[in-house]
C-alpha positions in Angstrom: -60.5 85.4 -32.4 -59.2 88.7 -33.7 -55.5 89.5 -33.0 -56.1 93.3 -33.0 -57.8 95.9 -30.9 -59.1 99.3 -31.8 -58.3 102.7 -30.3 -60.6 105.6 -31.2 -59.5 109.0 -29.9 -61.9 111.9 -29.1 -61.6 113.2 -32.7 -62.8 109.8 -33.8 -59.5 108.9 -35.5 -59.0 105.1 -35.5 -55.8 103.1 -34.6 -55.7 99.4 -35.1 -53.0 97.8 -32.8 -51.9 94.4 -31.7 -53.7 92.7 -28.8 -50.5 92.6 -26.7 -49.7 96.3 -27.0 -49.9 97.8 -23.5 -49.1 101.5 -24.3 -50.4 103.8 -27.0 -49.8 107.4 -27.7 -50.3 110.2 -30.2 -50.5 114.0 -30.2 -53.4 113.8 -27.7 -51.3 112.0 -25.1 -50.3 108.5 -23.8 -52.5 105.9 -22.4 -51.8 102.7 -20.4 -53.7 99.7 -21.8 -52.4 97.0 -19.5 -55.4 95.0 -18.0 -57.9 97.4 -19.7 -60.9 95.6 -21.3 -62.4 96.5 -24.6 -65.4 98.8 -24.1 -63.5 101.2 -21.8 -62.9 105.0 -22.0 -59.4 105.9 -21.0 -58.0 109.4 -20.1 -54.5 110.2 -21.4 -51.8 111.8 -19.3 -52.9 115.2 -20.5 -56.6 114.7 -20.1 -57.8 113.7 -23.5 -60.2 110.8 -24.0 -59.5 107.6 -25.9 -61.9 104.6 -26.3 -60.7 100.9 -26.4 -63.2 98.8 -28.4 -63.2 95.6 -30.3 -62.7 96.1 -34.0 -65.2 94.8 -36.6 -64.2 92.9 -39.7 -64.8 96.2 -41.6 -62.2 98.0 -39.3 -59.6 95.3 -40.0 -60.1 95.1 -43.7 -59.9 98.9 -44.1 -56.4 98.9 -42.5 -55.0 95.5 -43.6 -52.0 95.1 -45.9 -52.9 94.9 -49.6 -51.3 93.2 -52.5 -53.9 94.3 -55.0 -57.0 96.5 -54.9 -59.7 94.9 -52.9 -63.4 94.7 -53.5 -65.3 97.5 -51.7 -67.9 96.8 -49.1 -70.7 97.8 -51.5 -69.7 95.1 -53.9 -69.0 92.5 -51.2 -72.4 93.2 -49.7 -74.1 92.6 -53.0 -72.3 89.3 -53.4 -73.2 88.1 -49.9 -76.8 89.2 -50.3 -77.6 88.2 -53.9 -76.0 84.8 -53.4 -77.7 84.4 -50.0 -74.6 82.8 -48.5 -75.6 81.0 -45.3 -74.0 79.4 -42.2 -72.6 75.9 -43.0 -72.2 76.4 -46.8 -69.1 75.6 -48.9 -67.8 78.5 -51.0 -65.0 78.4 -53.6 -63.3 81.7 -54.4 -60.8 82.8 -57.0 -58.6 84.8 -56.7 -57.7 85.4 -53.1 -55.9 88.7 -53.6 -55.4 90.3 -50.2 -58.1 88.3 -48.7 -60.8 91.0 -48.1 -63.6 89.1 -49.7 -62.4 85.8 -48.3 -62.8 87.3 -44.7 -66.4 88.3 -45.3 -67.2 84.9 -46.9 -65.6 83.1 -44.0 -67.8 85.1 -41.6 -70.9 84.3 -43.6 -70.5 80.5 -43.7 -69.4 80.4 -40.0 -67.7 77.6 -38.2 -69.9 75.0 -39.8 -69.0 76.1 -43.3 -65.8 76.5 -45.3 -64.2 78.7 -47.9 -61.7 77.3 -50.4 -59.8 80.1 -52.0 -57.5 79.8 -55.1 -54.7 82.1 -55.9 -52.1 81.8 -58.6 -49.5 84.1 -57.1 -47.7 82.7 -54.0 -46.6 86.1 -52.8 -50.2 87.3 -52.7 -51.4 84.1 -50.9 -48.8 84.8 -48.2 -50.0 88.3 -47.6 -53.6 87.1 -47.6 -52.7 84.5 -45.0 -51.4 87.2 -42.6 -54.7 89.1 -43.1 -56.8 86.0 -42.5 -54.8 85.2 -39.3 -55.8 88.6 -37.9 -59.5 87.6 -37.9 -59.0 84.0 -37.0 -60.0 82.6 -40.4 -56.9 80.6 -40.6 -54.4 79.4 -38.0 -51.0 81.0 -37.6 -48.8 80.0 -40.5 -51.4 77.6 -41.7 -50.3 75.5 -44.7 -51.2 76.9 -48.1 -51.9 73.9 -50.4 -49.5 73.8 -53.3 -46.9 76.2 -51.7 -43.5 74.8 -50.7 -42.4 76.3 -47.4 -39.8 75.5 -44.8 -40.9 73.4 -41.9 -39.7 76.0 -39.4 -42.5 78.3 -40.5 -45.1 75.8 -39.3 -46.9 76.3 -36.0 -48.8 73.5 -34.2 -52.5 73.6 -33.5 -51.7 74.0 -29.8 -50.4 77.5 -30.5 -53.7 78.8 -31.7 -56.8 80.0 -29.8 -59.9 77.9 -30.2 -62.1 81.0 -30.6 -61.3 81.4 -34.2 -63.4 80.3 -37.2 -60.4 78.5 -38.9 -62.7 77.7 -41.8 -60.6 78.9 -44.8 -58.4 76.7 -47.0 -55.9 78.4 -49.2 -54.6 76.9 -52.4 -52.1 77.9 -55.0 -53.5 77.1 -58.4 -55.1 78.3 -61.6 -58.8 77.7 -61.3 -59.2 77.9 -65.1 -57.6 74.5 -65.2 -60.3 73.0 -63.0 -62.0 73.0 -59.6 -61.2 70.0 -57.4 -64.1 70.5 -55.0 -67.5 69.0 -55.7 -71.0 69.7 -54.4 -70.1 73.3 -53.8 -72.8 75.8 -52.8 -71.4 79.0 -54.1 -68.5 80.0 -56.5 -67.2 83.6 -56.4 -64.9 84.7 -59.2 -62.8 88.0 -59.0 -60.4 87.4 -61.9 -59.6 88.7 -65.4 -61.1 85.8 -67.4 -63.9 84.2 -65.3 -65.6 82.8 -68.5 -62.9 80.2 -68.6 -64.1 78.9 -65.2 -67.8 78.6 -66.0 -67.8 75.1 -67.3 -65.8 73.9 -64.3 -68.2 75.7 -62.1 -71.1 73.9 -63.7 -69.5 70.6 -62.9 -68.7 71.5 -59.3 -71.8 73.2 -58.1 -74.5 71.5 -56.1 -77.4 71.1 -58.5 -80.0 71.8 -55.9 -78.8 75.3 -54.9 -75.5 76.0 -56.6 -74.9 79.7 -57.3 -72.2 81.7 -58.9 -71.1 85.4 -58.7 -68.6 87.0 -61.1 -67.0 90.4 -60.5 -65.3 92.2 -63.4 -64.4 95.9 -63.9 -65.2 96.1 -67.6 -68.6 95.6 -69.4 -66.9 93.6 -72.1 -65.8 91.1 -69.5 -69.3 91.0 -68.1 -70.8 90.3 -71.5 -68.3 87.5 -72.2 -69.1 86.0 -68.8 -72.9 86.1 -69.4 -72.4 84.5 -72.8 -70.5 81.7 -71.2 -73.2 81.2 -68.5 -75.9 81.0 -71.2 -73.8 78.6 -73.2 -73.5 76.3 -70.2 -77.2 76.5 -69.3 -77.2 78.6 -66.1 -80.5 80.0 -64.9 -81.6 83.4 -63.4 -78.7 85.3 -64.9 -78.5 89.0 -63.9 -75.8 91.7 -63.9 -75.8 94.6 -61.5 -73.7 97.7 -60.7 -73.7 99.3 -57.3 -73.0 103.0 -56.8 -72.9 104.6 -53.3 -73.3 108.2 -52.3 -72.7 109.4 -48.8 -75.1 112.0 -47.2 -73.6 114.8 -45.1 -75.8 115.7 -42.1 -74.9 118.9 -40.2 -76.7 121.5 -38.1 -77.2 123.5 -41.3 -79.0 120.6 -43.0 -78.5 117.4 -45.0 -77.1 117.1 -48.5 -75.4 114.5 -50.7 -71.6 114.5 -50.4 -69.7 116.2 -53.3 -67.7 113.0 -53.6 -69.1 109.5 -54.2 -68.0 106.0 -54.9 -69.0 105.5 -58.5 -68.2 102.5 -60.8 -66.0 99.8 -59.4 -67.2 96.7 -61.2 -70.1 94.7 -62.7 -71.3 91.7 -60.8 -73.1 88.9 -62.5 -75.1 86.3 -60.6 -76.6 83.0 -61.8 -77.9 79.7 -60.6 -76.8 76.3 -61.9 -79.4 74.4 -63.9 -80.5 71.0 -62.5 -79.8 68.2 -64.8 -82.6 65.9 -66.2 -82.6 62.5 -64.6 -81.8 59.7 -67.1 -83.7 56.5 -66.5 
C-alpha cells in the first residue's frame, strides 16, 4: 500500500504528495483533492488541468530521500532480468543504501517471497526504512535487526494497512563477516569489496538455483570479483555494462538525444555450482 499519490499538471510536471493531503497548488492554481479518487482530472481555480494518478515504484524512487547514490533503473532492470528473480524467492542484498534496489527486489519476489537487506551504517538504514514504508515494503517503524531504538518509536501491527507487501527484513551488519541465511535463491551485492562475500555466498545459496549479482563502478573491482567467483567454483560467470540513450521524437523528426546515461557500473552475474554427492 503506497502512502503517496501523484499529481501531474498540464505541463506534465510531477508532484509526489502524501495520501492525506487534501489541497495542492502551484503557479497553475489550487485544486481540492478531498474525496477525489486517483484516475481523475481536476480543474484548478484558474482553469488549468491537473491529473491525480497512482504513482508507480519508479515515480517514488525518483523522488525519495537519498543517503547515497542509488542504482539507476537500467542497472536494476539488468539485475532483475539476468537473475530471473521470481515471486516467492528469497533474496539477500548488501548494502541497503537508500533502499531503491531493495524496493524493486521486494516487488519482484512479492508477498510470497522476502528480501533480507544488510547495511553497516545505521543512519542509512533509517533513511531506507522511511523509503520502504512509502511503498509498503516494511511496516511503519518496523524493527531493524541489530539497531537499538527506543520503544516509543515502535508501532503495533494494528496501525498498518494489510495491503502492503511487508516482505523486507532490514539488518545492521557487515556481510563480509558472514551471511546468516541459508538456502537463499539470489544474493545481490552493491558494495566496495564484494569479493570478500563470495565464499559466504557460496555457502548460503540454494545449490539447485542459487544466483549472484555483483555491481561495482570500477573494472578493477569487477575483475577481482570475477577472480573470487572462479576461485570458489561458480558457473556461468558474465560481466555486462548497460548504456542508455534516449531518442527525441518531434514533428521535425527523430534523433538521439545529445545527452545520454553512460557508464554507471559493471554487473557480474554467476550461478553457484552444485556440489558432488558423497556416498
